[in-house]
N, C-alpha and C positions, 0 to 999 in steps of 0.2 A: 504494500500500500504506500502511496506517495505521502511524503511528510512535508509538503510545501508550507503549511502554516508555521511550524516551528522554525523552518529555515528563514522565512520572512521575518519572524520576530527577532531571530538572531541577527539578521542583516540590519534591521532597524535599530537594534541596540548597539551594533558595532559602528553604525554611521557616525554618531556623535563622537565616539572615541577616535575614529579616523580623522574627523575634522579637527579635533583638539590636537592630535599628534601632528597634523600638517601645519597648524598654526604655530605651535611651539617650535617645530623643526624649521619653519620659515624664518622665525625671529632669530633663532640660534645661528642659522646660516648667515643672516644679515649681519649679526654681531661679529661672527668669525671673519666675514669678508671685510667689514669695516676695520677690524683690528689689524688684519693683514695690510690693508691699504695704508693705515696710519703708520705701521712699522716700516713700510717701504717708502714712506714720504709722499704718497700719492694723495693722502687725505690731510688737509690742514687742521689745525686746532679748532678754528672757527667752524669748519665743516663738521668736525666731530661733535661740537656743541649742538649744532642744528640737528644733526642726525639723531642724537640722544634725545633731544626734546621731542622730535617727531615720533620716535619710538614710544616714548612714554604717553604722549597724547593719543596715539593710535591704540595703545593697550587700554587706556581708559575708555575709548570708544568701543573697543571689542568687549570689554567687561560690561559696558552698558547694554550692548546688543545680546551677548551670549547669556547674560544673567537676568534676562527678562526685565530690562529697564533698570539695571543696577540693584536688583534685589539680592545682594550678596555682600558680606563684609569686605570681600576682596576689592570691589569697586570703590568703596570708601577709603580703603587703605591705599590704593593706587593714587587716589586724589590727594591724600595727605602726603604721600611719598613724593609726588610731583611738586607739590607746593613747597615743602620744606627742604627738599634736596635738589630740586631742579627749578626753583623760582628764579634764580639768576639766569638760567638758560632761557626760560620763557621771556624774561625781561630783555635779554640780548636779542632774541628773535623778533621781539616787538619793536626793536629800534632803540633800546636802552643802551647805556654806556657801561653796563656791568662787565667786568672782566673776571671770569671765574678762575683764571690762572694766577690771580693775585689775591693773597689773603688780606681781607680788609676788616674782618670781624675783630673788634676790640682793640686793634692795633693803632698806634699813633702814626705809623707810616706803613704803607703797603709794601709787601715783599713778595717777590715772584717765587714760583715753584718750578722744579725741573719738568721738562716735557713728559717724561715717563710717569711722573706722579699724576699729572693731569689726565693722562691716558688711563691709568689704573683707576682713578676716581670715577671717570665716565664709564669705564667698563664695569666697575663694581655696581654702579647704579643701574645700568642696563641689565646685567645678569641677575641682580636681586629682583627687579621687577618681573622678569620672565620666570624665575624660579618660584615666585609667589603666585603668579597667575596660573602656571602649569597645573599643579595639583587641584586647584579650584576648578579650572576648566575641565580637566579630565574626569572629575568625579561629580560634576554638577548634576543635580536632579531637581526640577521644579516640584513644588508641592502646594497643596491647597492651604488657604489661611488656617491657622490653628483655631480650634474652638475652645472657648473658655470652659464650657461645661461645668463640672463640679467645682472648678477653681473659683467660680464667681462668688462662692460663699465667703471668700476672704475679703471681698470688696468692702463691706461695712466696717470690718476691722481695720483695713488699710486707710479708709477715710477718717476713722476716729484718730488713728496715729497721725495722719497727715495734718488735719486741722488743729490738733493739739500742739503739734510741733511748729506750726507756722509762726506764731508770735515769738517763740523762743529762738527760732532760727533767724528771724528778722532782727531780733535784738543782738544776737551774736555777730551777724554779718555787719550790722551798723557799728557796733563797738570796734570791730576789726578795722573798719574804714576810718573811724575816728582816730584809733591808735596809729594807723599808717600815716594819716594826714599830720598828726602831731610829731611823728618821729622820722620824717624824711620821705614819706610817700612809698612808692612801689618797692624800693630797695630794702625796706624794713623786713620784707618777707624772707630775705636771705641773710640779713645782718642780725636781726633780732626777732626771729620767728618765735623763739621760746618765750621772750618777754611779751610778745603780742598774745600768744596763747595763754600765758599766765594771767593776763588782764581779765580773763573770763573764767568763771567757776567751771570746774571740770565737768560737773553735771550738765551745764549748758553746752559745753563742747561736745559732749557725748550725744547730744540730740542729732548731730549730723549723721551719726551712724544709723539713725532711724528715719529721718525725714526724707533723705534721698531714696532709700529702698522703698519706702512707702509710696512715694510719688511714682517711681518706676513701676512698681507693682500695679498701681492704678492705671498707668499708661498702657500696660500690657493687657490688663483684664477688662478695662472699661470699654463697652461698646456703644454707649450713648455719647454722641459727639458733643452735646452741650456740656455735660458734666466733665468730659475730658478736656475740653477747651478751657473751662474755668480753672480746673486744677493746674493745667499747664501754665496759664497766664499768672496765676498766684505764685507758683513756684519760681518762675523766672523774675517776677517782681521782687521777691524777697532775696534773690541773688544779685540784684542791681548794685548794692553797696560793694560787693566783691568786684564787680566790673569797674566801679569807680576808682578802686585802688590801682587799676592797671593790669590785674590778673585776668586772663581770658582763656587760657589753654584748656583747663578742665571743663569749663562751661561750654565752650565751642565744640569740643569733642563729644560732650554729652548730647548736644544738638544733633550731631551726625548719627550718634547711636540711636536716638529716639526717631530720627528720620528712617533709619533702617527698620526699626520695630513697626513704624506706621506702614511702611511698604509691605512688610510681611503680613501684617494684619489685614490690609486691604486686598492683597493678592493682585494688585494692579501696578504697572510701572508708572513712575513719576513722569509727568509731562515735561518736555524739554524746556518750554518757556518758564514753567514753575521752577525747574532746576536752576535756570539762569537767573531768575529773580532772587531766589534764595541765596545763590552764590554771591551775587553782587551785593545783596544786603549784608551778608556776613563779612564780606571784604570791607565795606564801608564802616560797619560797626567795629570790626577788629582794628582798622586803621585809626579810628577815633580813640579807642581805648589805648592803643599803643602810644598815641601822642600824649596821653595823660602821664606816661612814665617819665617823659623827658622834657616837658614844657611847663611843669608846675601848674597843671590844670588849665593851661591856655592852649586848648586843642585846636587843630585845624583839620576837621574831619574831611573836608573836600580837597585838601592839598596832599594829605598823606597817601591816599590810594595809588597815586602815580608811582610811588616808590614801594608799594606794598609787596609786590612779587619779589623784587630784588632783596628787600629786607628779610622776608620770610625764608628766602632761599639761602640766607647766610649760613644755615646749618651745614651746607655743602662744604664750607670752609673747615668745619670740624672733621669731616671725613677726609679732606685733603691733608690736614695736619696729622691725623692718625696714620695715614699712609706714608707721608714723608718722614715722619719721626717715630716710626713704629718701635724702633729699638729703645726709644726713650720711655714709652708708655707700656709696652708689652709685659715687662716684668711684674707689673702691678695688676694685671688683669684678674687674677683670683680675688684680690682684695676689692677691686671694683665691683665684680659680680656679687660678692658676699654683701657689700654695702647696699647694693640695689635690692636685695631681698628684704632689707629693713626700711626701704625708702618710704613706704606708706605709713610707718609708725615712728620714724625719727625725722624731726624737722631739720631742714638745711641750716647750716651755721657756718657761713663763710668767715666770720670773725675769728673762729678757732680752726683755721685751716691746718690740715695735716697731709703731707705729701703721700700719695699712693692710696688714698681712701676712696675718693670719688673721681671718676674720669673727667667729668665736666669741670670740676674744680681745678684739676691738674692742667687741663687745656687752657682754661682762662688764666691761671697763674703763669703758664708758659708764655702766653701771648702778651699779657699786660698785667704784671703784679700789682701795680699801683691802682689801676681801675678795679681789679678784682677785689682788693681789700676794701674798696669803697662801696662794694655791693654789686658791681656789674658781673655778668657771667656769659657763657657761651651756650649753655645747654649741652646735651649729649646727642648721640645718634646711634641707632642699632647697627647701621652700616659700618661706622667707625670701630665700634667694639667688636663686631664680627670679624673685621679685618685684623684687629689685634689678636684675636683668638687663633685664626688659622689662615690669614691671607685671603686670596681669592677662593680657595676651597672652603674656608670658614664662612665666607659670604654665601656661597652656593648652598652649603649645608644648613646654615641658619635660615636663609630665605626659604628653602624647601620646607623646613619644619614650620616656619611661620605660615606658609601657604596651606600646609596640612591643618594648622590650628584654625585658620580662617574658614577652611572647608568644614571642619568639625563644628564650628559655630553655626554655619548655615544649615548643616545637616540636623543639628539639634534644636533648631528654631521652630520645629513643628509642634512642640509641646509648650503650653504657657509657662510652666515652671522653668524649663530650660531656656526658653526665650527670655525670661526675666534675668536669669544668670548671665546670659549672653549680653543683654543690655547693660548690665552692671559692669562687666569686665571689658567690653568693647572700647569704651572711651580711652582707657589706658593703652590698649593695643594700637588704636589709631594714632596715638601720640608717639609711638616708637621712632618714627623718622626724626623726631626731635628729642626723644627721651632715651633712657637706658635700655639695655637688652633685656633685663629681667625685672624692670619696674612693674610690669603688668602682673608678674607672679606675686610680688608683695601686695599689690592692689587686690589680687584675687583672694589672698589670705584675709585682708580686711573685709572683703565682701562676705567671706565665710562667717566672720564674726557678726556682721550685720544680719545675715540670714539666721544665725543662731539666736540673736536677740529677738528677731521677728517671731521665730517659732515659740520661744519662751513667752513672749507677749501674747501670742495667739492662744496658748493654753490658759494663761491667766484670764484673757478676755472671755474664753468659753466658760471658764469656771464662774466668773462673775455673771455671765448671761444665764447660766443654769440656776445660780442662786437667786437671781432676780426673777426668773420664771417661777421658781418654787414659791418664793415669798409672795409674788403677785397672785398666784393661783390660790394659795392659802388665804390671802387677804380677801380675795373675791368670793371664796367659799364661805366666809363667815356671814351668818345671818344676824343682822343687828336688831331685828325686831324682838320685842319682849315676848317670850313664850307665854301662852295661856295654859292654865291648869285644867281647863275643860270642865269647870264646875259652875 
């Protein structure tokens, strides 16, 4: 008997795999050819810049198309990777004057890098993007929006936590803003974070371990748009004082994470014009907040966006410095990674700098000791640390594992509970192009503590609800009429 149906099914299943293999093979072939041309002197430095920028933009476009309108963490990660590591490339292609082969980050004077360092930096960026995209593309399967089902019983409890935490969280954020304003502004986050935290009672600080998970839980489970919009507006209103201090990374990466959750819940791709409007809005707001850091609250929100791409892409300088001076930083890589495992629980303290503890501190101290001790910094980059670990092979391995992590996040977004965990962890993963290699692991441990607190609170909430029901029923059952004796 003929077995055409099974063969047809097998062919249909193999077709996406074949398309994925051809895409990845095509990109790797392009990278190999460009590398050979660069080594032979047929491709100029400027040509390599343009080619790398085009490769990243095309990958973002492919991720949008292949992942059903960007419904995959990989799409958002490629966007942050392009912004933070290739922002200067995009500025150059758009006619800017940025020169990626000169380190300008924090330095009082620009200094050039050897041609081979620039080539390795561009090659590292391109290879990382491909190795992240490949496992996500190879294993991608679309799925229907998750159904809240029995998880909706948690909504009343989450709303109680959220509304009780709103005034406390607003007080904490406003006090932090006041402290920063009185002690030098944005730089106090790095010079005196411990003092700023100590200005608030520990019980109040602990509320942040509850308010954010409660809000994210509501965002995942709530299907009524009116209630969801109100909760979202209230949450971002109480975070406004944090934005006024000049800190924006955590909140903006949370916005991207919530956007991913919204697309998973809707099951529909985002419209391109909506994507463009949101992107432009985020750039304008980010530029305005960035201007608060350096102009003593005299911001120029419409002048800064012209330099936004080049400024955000300054993290590429960190990758270049790590490649050029690998021997200087590589001996401390075990200490760097160990410190990152504590980053979610230990506040930064540049005033008490110690060599070999934090990679971003060592880079900033290497580039400009004076400005570093005044509170300025460079940030880190997973690309730089991966290169310190194992050179190009380290970047390939780390990027492949990162792609597998992003695929795992997408695959486990079918269930409301795991989608909640993904939404909590994803902001720190999206920040990796400007953050440490293992910062997200430390953040995941903090998320675990938050989930544990939520579970303990849930059992306490259920106990109170049961006690209330029993007391209410007993009270209702009491007959207050005076009994008659029947005589």
